[in-house]
C-alpha positions as CSV (number, residue, x, y, z in Angstrom):
1,M,20.4,9.6,-19.4
2,D,19.9,5.9,-20.1
3,R,22.5,4.9,-17.1
4,D,20.1,6.8,-14.9
5,R,17.0,4.7,-16.1
6,K,18.9,1.6,-15.6
7,K,20.2,2.5,-11.8
8,M,16.3,3.7,-11.4
9,A,14.8,0.6,-12.9
10,A,17.1,-1.6,-10.8
11,A,16.4,0.1,-7.6
12,I,12.8,0.0,-8.1
13,S,12.9,-3.8,-8.8
14,T,14.9,-4.6,-6.0
15,A,12.5,-2.7,-3.7
16,V,9.6,-4.6,-5.1
17,Q,11.4,-8.2,-4.9
18,A,12.2,-7.0,-0.8
19,Y,8.6,-6.1,-0.4
20,I,7.4,-9.3,-1.9
21,Q,9.7,-11.3,0.1
22,S,8.9,-9.9,3.4
23,E,5.2,-10.4,2.8
24,Q,5.5,-14.2,1.8
25,Q,7.7,-14.5,5.1
26,A,4.8,-12.7,6.8
27,G,2.6,-15.6,5.7
28,S,0.7,-14.0,3.2
29,E,0.7,-13.5,-0.8
30,P,1.0,-9.9,-1.7
31,G,-2.2,-8.2,-1.8
32,E,-4.0,-11.0,0.0
33,E,-6.0,-10.1,3.1
34,V,-5.7,-11.9,6.5
35,S,-8.7,-11.9,9.1
36,T,-7.3,-10.7,12.3
37,A,-10.5,-12.1,14.0
38,G,-9.4,-14.9,16.3
39,D,-5.5,-14.1,15.6
40,R,-4.3,-10.4,17.3
41,S,-0.7,-11.4,16.3
42,R,-1.1,-10.1,13.1
43,S,-1.4,-6.4,11.9
44,Y,-3.4,-7.1,8.5
45,P,-6.8,-5.6,8.5
46,V,-10.0,-7.3,7.9
47,F,-11.6,-5.7,4.9
48,S,-14.3,-3.1,5.6
49,P,-16.3,-1.0,3.6
50,W,-16.3,1.7,6.3
51,A,-12.1,1.7,6.2
52,L,-12.3,2.3,2.4
53,S,-14.9,4.9,2.2
54,G,-12.7,6.8,4.9
55,R,-9.5,6.2,2.7
56,Q,-11.4,7.5,-0.1
57,A,-12.7,10.7,1.6
58,M,-8.9,11.5,2.1
59,M,-7.8,11.2,-1.0
60,D,-10.6,13.2,-2.2
61,W,-9.8,16.0,0.3
62,R,-6.4,15.9,-0.3
63,R,-7.4,16.3,-4.2
64,Q,-9.7,19.2,-3.5
65,L,-6.5,20.9,-1.5
66,Q,-4.5,20.3,-4.0
67,Y,-6.6,22.2,-6.7
68,R,-7.5,24.7,-3.7
69,I,-11.3,23.8,-4.0
70,L,-11.8,23.2,-0.4
71,G,-12.9,26.2,1.1
């Protein structure tokens, strides 16, 4: 069982490193939001409170569905 945990940790570590490398190649740091006001070639969104509230509403809806409260 300890062997499986080591394999899982190695796989997760490799995936995280690949993600960070792809972000760096895209020209930004992980977690950094880049403005697309003048440059439409990038697909990084500008921070938007409307988008944030929409994502929060979707998460709330899914949570309610899981608890079968949605009616």
